[in-house]
N, C-alpha and C positions, 0 to 999 in steps of 0.2 A: 429672428428666432430667439426665443427666450432661453436663458441658461437653465439647466436642470436643477431641480431640488436635490440636494445630496446630503451626505454625512457632514456635520458641521466642521469637522477637522479637515475636510477636503475643500473648504470654501476658497482658499487661496488658489488651488489648482483650477477650480471651476472658473474663477474670475480670470485667471491667466489665459486659459484656452478658449475663453469666449470674448477676449479683448483683441487688441491689435495683433498680438503674437499669434493667436489662433487663426486670424485672417491671413497673416503672412504665410503660415504653414499651408493653409488651404490654397493660397495663390501659387505656391510652389509645388503643388501636388504632383504634376506631371514629372517634374525634375526629380523629386524625392522618390517617386515610385521607381524610376530608373536606377538611381544611386543605390537604393536599398533592395533592389530586385533580388540580388543573390541571397539576402537574408530571408526574404519571403519564400524563395525556392527551397532553401534548407528547411524552413519551418514546415512547409507543406509536405515535403518528403518525409520528415520525421513524424508528423502528425498522422499521416496515412488516412486521410478522409476517404470514405467509401460511398458509392452510390446508395442513396436512401438514408444516410445518416443526417442527424440534426446537429448543427455546429453553432456555438457561440463564439464570436470574435470580439475580445475585450480590447478597448482602446483602439477601435478600428480606424479612427481618423477619417481619411477621405475614401476609404472603402476598398482599396485595391485587394487586400488580402481576403476580405469578406466575399468579394466577387469571385476571387480565385477559388475559395472554398465552395461557394455555391455551384461553380462549374463542375467541381469534383463530385458533389453529392447529388446533382441533378440527374433525372428530373423529379425523382420521388422524395429526395431529401430537402433540407432547408438550411440556410445560413442566416444568422441573426447577429448583426453588428451593433455594438454598444459603445458609445463615446460620450464624453461630457462637452465636447466642442461643437456648438451650433454651426459655426462657419465651415468646419470640416465635414460635418454630416450633410450639410447642404450640397457640397461637392459630391459626396458619396451617393446621395440619392439621385443626383443629376447624371452620374456616370454609370449607374447600374443598368444593364440591359433589362428591358421590360419583361422579357420572357424567362428571366432567371428566378429561381425560388430563393429570394433574398429580401430581407427587411432590416430596418435600422431603428434604433431607439436612442433618443437623447436622454441619457440617464447616467447616474453614478452607480457603478456595479457594486459598491459597498452596501447599498441599501435597496437596490432595484428588486422588486418582487418577481423573480424569475418563476416560471412554471416549474414546480418541483419534479425532480426525477424524470425529465422529459428530453434531455439532450445527451448525445453520445460523446461529444468532443467539446472541450473548452480550450480555446487557442488564443494566442496573442503575439503580435510582433511589436515589442517595445511599448506595450500598453499597460503593464502591470507594476511598474516601478514607482508610481507616483501616489500610491495610497498612503494616507497618514497612519492607518491601522491595517496593515496588510493581512494579518491573521483574520481579523473580522471580515475583510473583503473576500479573501479566498474561501472562508467558511460559507459566506453567503452564496458565492458562485458555485461551490461544490454542491449545494442543495439542488441546483438545476440539473445536475448530472444523474443519469441512471446509475444503479449500483455497479454496472459494468463499464461506466463511463471512464474517460481518460482526459488527461491534461497535457498540453504541449505549448510552450511559449519560448520566445527569444528575448534575451536581455543582454545588456552590455556587460563585459568583463571589466577588469580594473582599468583605470585611466592609462596606466603605463603600457597596457596592451593595445591601446587605441590611439595611435598617432592621427587617425582619421579625425578625432576630436581635438587632440592636444597640440598637434603641430601648429595649426592656425591660431589656436587660443594663446599658446605661449608667445607666439610672435606678436599678437595684439597686446599682450601684457607688457611689452617693452614701452608702451605709450599710454596705457590707461590703467587705473587701479584694478586689482584682481576682484573677481566676483566674491561675495561672501562665502567663507568656507562652509561646506556642508558636512554635517556629521555623518558617520557611516550608515546610520539608519534613517536619515532624513529623506523624504521623497525627492527623487531626481533621477537622471539618466543612469547613474552608477549605484543606485540603492540596492540592486540585487547582484552586485559584483562578487560578494562574498558567498562562496559555496556553502559554508556553514550556516550563514543566515538564511539562505534560501531553503535549505533542508529543514531548518527549525520552523520557519514560517509554514511551510507546506505540511509538516508533521502536525503542528498544533492546529492547523485548519482541517485535519482529518484525511489528508491524502496519504497514499502508501506507494511503495516501490519507486521512490524518487530517483531519477537518473539525470546526470548533468554532463553534457558533452561540450567540451571546449572546441570551438570552431574558428580557426584563424581564416581571415579573408583579406582580399585586396578590393577596396571599393573605389570606383572611379568618381572622385569628387567633381570632376569636370564634365562628366557625361559627354565626352567627345568635343568639348568646347575649349580645350586648352587651359593653360594656367589662368588666364583671365576669367574663364567660366568658373573655375574652382574658387578663385578669390571672391567672385561675386556671390556664389552660393554661400560661402562662410559668412559674408556680411549680411545676408538677408535673413537667415534663421539660425537657431542654435546658440551655443554659449558665446561665440564671438559677437553675434548680434546683440545679445544682452549686455555684454561688457562694453560695447560701444554706444549703447542707447543713451542719448542725451549729451554725448561728448561733442565738443566743437569740431567743425569741419576739418581744421588742420590736423587734429589728432586722428580723425577717421582716415584721412588721406595717408598720414604717416603709417598708421596701422595696416592699411591695405598694402602699402609698399613692402612692409616687413613680412606680411603674409605671403605676398607674391614671391619674395626671396626664399621663404621657408618651404614653399610648395614646389618651386622649380626643380629641385633634385628628384622629385617623385614623378616628373612628367615623362611620358613615353608617347611620342607623337602628340595626338590631340587628347590623350587621356592623362589624368593625374591619379595614379594608383596609390592610395594610402592604406597602410596596414590597419586592420581592425580585427577585433575578436569578440565573439558572442558566446554565451551559453545557450544551448538548446536544452531546455528542461522538460522532462516528461515524467508523468506520474499516473497512478490509478486513483479513482474516486474513493476507494476504500478497500 
């Protein structure tokens, strides 16, 4: 599957999510859907999709949230999942039940020509933090909403609020160099951690009535597979995987041992419950 044509400033993200990293995320789809299930549940609860509505799911990945939205708006509604990752969208299309009103597009939402004023809800679980020009991206997406349309998305709060990310990463940093420091407005997982920045972006893009709800969670990084399962998950995708990419095997083994030591205090039975915190952001089209 070809990579989508997109905004030139998003080229690095398009390359990343259509390369080996995107394939690794697609391969771990089933596990990640379980780990992040509580976030999907929160998002759908706050988004309040209704039968008959038309929904866009931005950064839909392997499609679990798009499919969940489609079930809520069926049979007369429709869910439209958009993502830049070919490997993940292949998984989404393969897993979508044939009788659901759901469709997917391999596209960059910054420039995609959405049908204007034709959707009721614009939603995303962790799919909006990677735009190089988020104001332009949200302005383009807002055009797809009816005047009565609404927005609901989940994004990560500050790193210090998220041992889910930082506990294994800090353990890995005992053995390998730190990843390049990201600026507060660079695309990445924590690009929308700042409440002030999110409000500014959405206001400049034309949204109104912005609300931001801080939602603390406990996410099971092991999904019932114990500490070894949690360690394996951190090595396969995410920031630890990037930090260890290309490192010699002895350093990878040493990092894995340190991660296991760091995660063991969070173990409860076969679960490894790591604190996490997200914003659930809601707004009106105008």
